C-alpha positions as CSV (number, residue, x, y, z in Angstrom):
1,M,-0.3,6.1,-7.7
2,L,-1.8,3.4,-6.1
3,V,0.2,1.3,-9.0
4,V,3.7,2.8,-7.6
5,G,3.0,1.5,-4.2
6,V,2.4,-2.0,-5.2
7,A,5.1,-2.0,-7.2
8,I,7.8,-0.5,-4.3
9,S,5.9,-3.1,-2.0
10,Q,6.3,-6.0,-4.2
11,A,10.3,-5.0,-4.8
12,I,10.6,-4.7,-1.4
13,A,9.1,-7.7,-0.3
14,L,10.8,-9.9,-3.3
15,G,13.7,-8.6,-2.2
16,A,13.7,-9.6,1.2
17,M,12.4,-13.1,0.6
18,P,15.9,-14.8,-0.4
19,I,17.2,-13.1,3.2
20,I,13.8,-14.5,5.0
21,T,13.6,-18.1,3.2
22,R,17.3,-18.8,4.6
23,L,16.4,-17.7,8.4
24,F,13.2,-20.0,8.4
25,A,12.7,-23.5,7.8
26,P,9.6,-24.4,5.9
27,D,7.8,-25.8,8.8
28,E,8.1,-22.6,10.5
29,F,6.5,-21.0,7.2
30,G,4.1,-23.5,7.6
31,I,2.7,-22.1,10.7
32,F,3.1,-18.4,9.8
33,A,1.1,-19.6,6.7
34,S,-1.8,-21.2,8.9
35,F,-1.8,-18.5,11.3
36,A,-1.8,-15.5,7.8
37,S,-4.7,-17.7,6.4
38,L,-7.0,-17.6,9.4
39,V,-6.8,-14.3,10.1
40,G,-7.4,-13.6,6.2
41,I,-10.8,-15.9,6.3
42,A,-11.8,-14.6,9.3
43,G,-10.9,-11.1,8.8
44,V,-13.4,-11.2,5.5
45,F,-15.7,-10.7,8.4
46,A,-14.2,-7.8,10.5
47,C,-15.8,-5.0,9.1
48,L,-19.0,-7.0,7.7
49,Y,-18.2,-5.3,4.0
50,F,-19.0,-2.0,5.2
51,E,-15.8,-0.8,4.2
52,A,-16.3,-1.5,1.0
53,V,-19.7,0.7,0.6
54,I,-17.9,3.7,2.5
55,P,-16.7,5.0,-1.5
56,L,-20.7,5.2,-2.1
57,A,-22.1,7.1,0.6
58,R,-23.9,10.1,-0.6
59,S,-22.4,12.7,1.6
60,D,-19.3,13.0,4.4
61,S,-21.6,12.7,7.4
62,E,-22.9,9.4,5.9
63,A,-19.8,8.1,5.0
64,A,-18.6,8.4,8.5
65,S,-21.5,7.0,9.9
66,I,-20.4,3.8,7.7
67,V,-16.9,4.0,9.3
68,V,-18.3,3.5,12.4
69,L,-20.6,1.0,11.5
70,A,-17.3,-1.0,10.2
71,L,-15.4,0.0,13.3
72,I,-18.7,-1.8,15.3
73,S,-18.2,-4.4,13.4
74,V,-14.4,-4.7,13.8
75,C,-15.3,-5.0,17.9
76,A,-18.0,-7.3,17.6
77,T,-15.9,-9.6,15.2
78,T,-12.6,-8.9,17.8
79,A,-14.4,-10.1,20.7
80,I,-16.1,-13.3,18.7
81,A,-12.6,-14.3,17.8
82,A,-10.8,-13.4,21.6
83,L,-13.4,-15.9,23.0
84,A,-13.2,-18.7,20.1
85,V,-9.1,-18.3,21.0
86,T,-9.5,-18.7,24.9
87,Y,-12.4,-21.6,24.4
88,L,-11.5,-23.4,21.1
89,G,-7.8,-22.3,20.6
90,H,-6.1,-25.6,22.2
91,H,-8.7,-27.6,19.8
92,L,-7.7,-25.5,16.9
93,V,-4.5,-26.4,17.2
94,A,-4.6,-29.7,17.8
95,Q,-6.9,-30.2,14.6
96,L,-4.1,-28.2,12.4
97,G,-1.3,-30.8,13.8
98,A,0.5,-27.5,14.5
99,P,1.6,-27.2,18.4
100,S,3.9,-24.6,17.7
101,L,1.0,-22.1,17.0
102,D,-0.7,-22.1,20.2
103,S,2.1,-19.6,21.9
104,S,1.1,-17.1,19.2
105,L,-2.6,-18.1,18.5
106,W,-3.5,-14.6,20.9
107,L,-1.9,-12.6,18.1
108,L,-5.3,-13.9,16.3
109,P,-8.1,-11.2,17.4
110,V,-5.4,-8.9,17.4
111,N,-4.5,-9.0,13.7
112,I,-8.2,-9.8,12.8
113,A,-8.8,-5.8,14.4
114,L,-5.9,-4.2,13.2
115,L,-6.8,-5.4,9.4
116,G,-10.5,-4.5,9.9
117,A,-9.0,-0.8,11.3
118,F,-7.2,-0.4,8.4
119,Q,-9.4,-1.7,5.9
120,A,-12.0,1.1,6.9
121,C,-9.7,3.2,7.2
122,L,-8.5,2.2,3.6
123,Y,-11.5,2.6,1.7
124,L,-12.2,6.1,3.3
125,A,-9.0,7.3,2.2
126,L,-9.5,5.9,-1.6
127,R,-13.0,8.0,-0.9
128,N,-11.3,11.1,-0.3
129,R,-8.6,10.6,-3.4
130,R,-5.5,10.0,-0.6
131,F,-3.9,7.3,-2.8
132,A,-0.3,9.1,-1.9
133,S,-1.0,8.4,1.7
134,V,-2.2,4.5,0.8
135,S,0.4,3.8,-1.2
136,A,3.1,5.2,1.7
137,A,1.3,3.2,4.2
138,R,1.5,-0.3,2.1
139,V,5.2,0.5,1.5
140,G,6.0,1.1,5.4
141,Q,3.8,-1.6,6.0
142,T,5.8,-4.4,3.9
143,L,9.4,-2.3,5.1
144,S,8.2,-3.2,8.9
145,V,7.0,-6.4,8.1
146,S,10.4,-7.6,5.9
147,G,12.4,-6.0,8.5
148,A,10.8,-7.4,11.6
149,Q,11.0,-10.6,10.3
150,V,14.5,-10.2,9.2
151,A,15.1,-9.2,12.6
152,A,13.4,-12.2,14.2
153,G,15.0,-14.8,12.1
154,L,18.3,-13.4,13.1
155,G,17.4,-13.7,16.3
156,R,16.2,-17.4,15.5
157,G,12.7,-16.3,16.7
158,G,10.9,-19.1,14.9
159,A,7.4,-19.0,13.8
160,A,6.7,-17.0,16.5
161,G,8.9,-14.5,15.1
162,L,7.5,-14.5,11.4
163,I,4.2,-13.7,13.3
164,Q,5.1,-11.1,15.2
165,G,6.7,-9.3,12.4
166,Y,3.3,-9.6,10.5
167,T,1.3,-7.9,12.8
168,I,4.1,-5.1,13.6
169,G,3.8,-4.5,10.0
170,Q,-0.3,-4.2,10.4
171,L,-0.1,-2.3,13.1
172,I,2.3,0.7,11.4
173,A,0.0,0.4,8.4
174,T,-3.3,0.6,10.8
175,L,-1.6,4.0,12.8
176,A,-0.2,5.2,9.3
177,M,-4.0,5.6,8.3
178,A,-5.8,5.9,11.2
179,P,-5.1,10.2,12.1
180,H,-7.2,11.1,8.6
181,A,-10.2,8.5,9.5
182,Y,-10.3,9.9,13.0
183,S,-10.3,14.1,11.7
184,F,-12.7,13.2,9.1
185,V,-15.2,11.6,11.4
186,R,-15.1,14.0,14.0
187,K,-15.5,16.6,11.3
188,A,-18.6,15.1,9.8
189,F,-20.0,14.7,12.8
190,A,-19.0,18.1,14.5
191,K,-22.7,19.9,13.4
192,R,-25.1,16.8,13.9
193,S,-27.2,15.8,16.4
194,D,-29.2,13.1,14.9
195,L,-26.0,10.8,15.1
196,V,-27.9,7.6,16.1
197,E,-30.4,7.9,13.6
198,L,-28.1,8.5,10.9
199,I,-25.7,5.5,12.2
200,V,-29.3,3.7,12.1
201,G,-30.1,4.6,8.6
202,S,-27.1,3.7,7.1
203,A,-27.3,0.7,8.7
204,R,-30.7,-0.3,7.1
205,R,-29.7,1.1,3.3
206,Y,-26.6,-0.6,3.5
207,L,-26.8,-3.9,5.6
208,P,-28.1,-5.7,2.7
209,I,-25.0,-5.0,0.5
210,A,-22.8,-5.4,3.4
211,A,-24.2,-8.8,3.7
212,F,-23.9,-10.8,-0.1
213,G,-20.7,-8.8,-0.2
214,S,-19.1,-10.8,2.5
215,L,-20.4,-14.0,2.2
216,G,-18.9,-13.5,-1.6
217,T,-15.7,-11.8,-0.5
218,F,-15.4,-15.0,1.8
219,M,-15.8,-17.4,-1.1
220,V,-13.0,-15.7,-2.9
221,T,-10.7,-15.2,0.0
222,A,-11.2,-18.8,1.4
223,S,-10.9,-20.7,-1.8
224,Y,-6.9,-19.7,-1.6
225,Q,-6.6,-19.7,2.4
226,V,-8.1,-22.6,3.2
227,I,-5.0,-24.7,1.5
228,P,-2.4,-23.7,3.8
229,L,-4.7,-25.3,6.9
230,L,-5.5,-28.5,4.8
231,L,-1.8,-28.6,3.9
232,T,-0.6,-27.9,7.7
233,S,-3.4,-31.0,8.9
234,Y,-2.8,-33.2,6.3
235,Y,1.0,-33.2,5.3
236,G,2.6,-30.7,8.3
237,P,3.6,-27.8,8.6
238,A,6.8,-28.0,6.1
239,A,4.0,-28.5,3.4
240,A,2.1,-25.8,4.1
241,G,5.2,-23.4,4.7
242,T,6.4,-24.8,0.7
243,F,3.5,-24.0,-0.7
244,F,3.1,-20.3,0.9
245,I,6.4,-19.4,-0.8
246,T,5.3,-21.0,-4.0
247,Y,2.2,-19.0,-4.3
248,R,3.6,-16.0,-3.0
249,V,6.1,-16.3,-5.9
250,A,3.5,-16.5,-8.4
251,S,1.3,-13.7,-6.7
252,I,3.6,-10.9,-7.7
253,P,3.1,-10.8,-11.1
254,I,-1.0,-11.4,-10.9
255,S,-1.1,-8.3,-8.2
256,L,2.1,-6.2,-10.1
257,L,0.4,-6.6,-13.5
258,G,-2.9,-8.1,-13.5
259,G,-5.0,-5.8,-10.9
260,P,-3.7,-2.6,-12.5
261,I,-4.9,-4.5,-15.8
262,G,-8.4,-5.5,-13.8
263,Q,-9.3,-1.8,-12.7
264,V,-8.8,-0.2,-15.8
265,L,-11.2,-2.7,-17.6
266,L,-13.3,-2.6,-14.8
267,Q,-13.1,1.5,-15.4
268,R,-13.8,1.1,-19.2
269,A,-16.2,-1.4,-19.3
270,S,-18.7,0.5,-16.9
271,E,-18.2,3.4,-18.7
272,R,-19.2,1.4,-22.5
273,V,-22.3,-0.3,-20.3
274,A,-23.6,2.5,-19.5
275,A,-23.3,3.8,-23.0
276,D,-24.6,1.0,-24.3
277,Q,-21.7,0.0,-26.2
278,P,-20.2,-3.5,-26.5
279,T,-17.2,-4.6,-24.7
280,A,-16.0,-7.4,-26.9
281,E,-13.0,-5.2,-28.2
282,L,-12.3,-4.2,-24.6
283,V,-12.0,-7.8,-23.2
284,E,-10.0,-9.4,-26.5
285,E,-7.4,-6.6,-25.8
286,S,-7.1,-7.1,-22.6
287,L,-6.6,-10.9,-23.1
288,L,-4.3,-9.8,-25.8
289,T,-1.8,-7.9,-23.3
290,L,-2.2,-10.4,-20.7
291,V,-1.1,-13.1,-23.0
292,R,1.6,-11.7,-24.2
293,L,3.2,-10.2,-21.1
294,G,2.7,-13.5,-19.3
295,L,3.2,-16.5,-21.5
296,L,6.9,-16.7,-21.8
297,P,7.8,-15.5,-18.1
298,F,5.1,-18.4,-16.7
299,V,6.9,-21.0,-19.1
300,M,10.8,-20.2,-18.6
301,V,9.7,-20.2,-14.9
302,A,8.0,-23.3,-14.5
303,I,10.7,-25.0,-16.6
304,L,13.5,-23.4,-14.4
305,A,11.3,-23.6,-11.2
306,P,13.3,-26.3,-9.2
307,S,16.6,-25.2,-9.4
308,A,15.6,-21.5,-9.6
309,F,13.5,-21.4,-6.3
310,S,16.7,-23.4,-4.7
311,F,19.5,-20.7,-6.2
312,V,17.3,-17.8,-5.2
313,F,15.8,-19.3,-1.6
314,G,17.8,-21.8,-0.5
315,D,18.6,-25.8,-1.2
316,Q,15.5,-26.1,1.4
317,W,12.8,-24.4,-1.0
318,R,13.8,-26.9,-4.0
319,D,10.0,-28.3,-3.5
320,A,8.4,-25.3,-3.9
321,G,9.9,-24.9,-7.5
322,A,8.5,-28.2,-8.2
323,I,4.7,-27.0,-6.7
324,F,4.9,-24.1,-9.0
325,Q,5.7,-26.5,-12.2
326,V,2.6,-28.7,-11.4
327,L,0.2,-25.2,-10.8
328,A,2.1,-23.3,-13.5
329,I,-0.9,-23.7,-16.1
330,P,-3.7,-23.1,-13.2
331,F,-1.2,-19.6,-12.4
332,F,-1.0,-18.6,-15.7
333,L,-5.0,-18.8,-16.3
334,Q,-5.1,-17.2,-13.1
335,F,-3.1,-14.0,-14.5
336,V,-5.0,-14.0,-17.6
337,T,-8.9,-14.8,-16.3
338,G,-8.5,-12.4,-13.0
339,P,-8.4,-9.0,-14.6
340,V,-10.6,-9.8,-17.4
341,S,-12.7,-11.1,-15.0
342,S,-13.7,-7.5,-14.0
343,V,-16.0,-7.2,-16.8
344,L,-18.5,-9.3,-15.6
345,I,-19.4,-6.8,-12.8
346,A,-19.4,-3.9,-15.1
347,L,-22.0,-6.5,-16.5
348,R,-24.0,-6.7,-13.5
349,K,-22.9,-10.5,-13.3
350,Q,-21.9,-10.4,-10.1
351,K,-23.9,-14.0,-9.1
352,I,-21.8,-15.8,-11.8
353,V,-18.7,-14.6,-10.3
354,A,-20.1,-15.8,-6.9
355,Q,-20.6,-19.2,-7.9
356,L,-17.4,-19.4,-9.5
357,Q,-15.9,-18.4,-6.3
358,T,-18.4,-21.1,-4.8
359,V,-16.5,-23.9,-6.9
360,M,-13.2,-23.1,-6.6
361,F,-13.6,-23.0,-2.7
362,A,-15.0,-26.4,-3.0
363,S,-12.3,-27.9,-5.4
364,A,-9.6,-26.8,-3.1
365,V,-11.1,-28.7,-0.2
366,G,-12.7,-31.8,-2.5
367,T,-9.5,-32.3,-4.1
368,L,-6.5,-32.1,-1.6
369,T,-8.9,-34.3,0.8
370,A,-9.1,-36.3,-1.9
371,G,-5.6,-36.8,-2.5
372,Y,-4.8,-37.2,1.2
373,L,-7.8,-39.7,1.7
374,L,-6.2,-41.8,-1.1
375,S,-2.7,-41.5,-0.5
376,F,-1.7,-39.5,-3.0
377,G,0.9,-37.5,-1.1
378,M,1.5,-33.7,-1.1
379,I,2.3,-33.2,-4.7
380,G,-0.1,-35.8,-6.1
381,S,-2.5,-34.0,-4.0
382,I,-1.8,-30.7,-5.4
383,S,-1.6,-31.8,-9.2
384,L,-5.4,-33.2,-8.4
385,Y,-6.1,-29.7,-7.3
386,A,-4.2,-28.0,-10.4
387,V,-6.4,-30.5,-12.8
388,S,-9.6,-28.9,-11.4
389,L,-8.3,-25.3,-11.3
390,T,-7.1,-25.5,-14.9
391,A,-10.6,-26.7,-15.7
392,I,-12.6,-24.1,-13.3
393,Y,-10.4,-21.4,-14.9
394,T,-11.2,-22.1,-18.3
395,Y,-14.6,-22.4,-18.3
396,Y,-14.2,-18.9,-16.0
397,L,-12.8,-17.4,-19.5
398,H,-15.4,-19.2,-21.6
399,I,-17.8,-17.2,-19.4
400,V,-16.2,-13.7,-19.3
401,C,-16.3,-14.4,-23.3
402,K,-19.7,-15.3,-23.7
403,Y,-21.4,-12.4,-21.7
404,S,-19.1,-10.0,-23.5
405,S,-19.2,-11.3,-26.5
406,A,-15.6,-11.5,-27.1
407,S,-13.7,-14.3,-28.9
408,G,-11.3,-16.3,-27.5
409,A,-10.3,-17.9,-30.9
410,R,-9.5,-14.2,-32.4
411,V,-7.2,-13.3,-29.3
412,L,-5.7,-16.7,-29.9
413,H,-5.0,-16.4,-33.0
414,R,-3.4,-12.8,-32.8
415,V,-1.1,-14.1,-30.1
416,M,0.1,-16.8,-33.1
417,G,0.8,-13.7,-35.2
418,R,-2.4,-14.5,-37.7
419,P,-4.2,-12.0,-38.8
């Protein structure tokens, strides 16, 4: 049910992209990409990771108390974001070199609040196995964003229209999930007279997990969300907009195919680890499947990327195809490595995952900044980033094989048809 929801959402978004890319210029997409990156980075701390521990609750009342903790954190994060926008917003816009973002910056705390509330409601729905509701909310969100952005483009809404469409979609998704969360919390608390003690007890029990989880998730998110911000600051909004479309296209197979494979692998690997059984075969079969699914499409798109992007999205997006060519190898490695890296979670190697994500974040900042300082230009800086990302993902894959006892050479032989 969850995979079907993702597939429908991706199909809607992909179908709308050729229309939206013809209604907005790359610099307008760049402003929107910078805004979305700010929401994504700040949104990591919206719930303080309490949303992710909702499924771990031992009872309905404890789950309800964690939802309350997550919403308290959302309120605090939103208030801090509102103060930051009020007093530091102009400095941030000036630093990014994106003055047209100033008029929409007030929507930043609004989106952080909506994102945090949605995440809390989402994880509660997953805990309660309301998979159809989750899928419906995601499809409704994508439909709303796409429809609102097309309408804004037809009305010449510019970057502000893209941001407003994004906000409308997040609002609709949150409103769709909120009634269940409200009724669940109300019912769970109905016969409790020790609400304060219950909430405080949950905070003490889960705060250490939440704190470390927030830092790890921040590194994962920031390693990609920081790129549009750096490109906007160094090369202008058009560069960030061009990269945004490139990454949006590359993320489709990663989320549509890689996500479900990774979820299945995590579930099966966890069962094998619990039974003290090896995980090598699972990892090798997953790698083989991913390579066979992704190799030919990534190669074909990389070869035809500039012409294909120009034909599908419009002539102004030819540079997005050129960026895809530069990043094709790390994109493919991400597609392969991301799902199988879930075995490290099953093997309780979260610390290694966090370290590798930290290296990715440092690599993004370091290579793009070095390319800018050395006057490599946008493509040259992204090429430098691609080289570092290729090395990191190659090492990441080595680590996965090492701890799972899988053999990358054996997988490669099978891909080439050798016994």
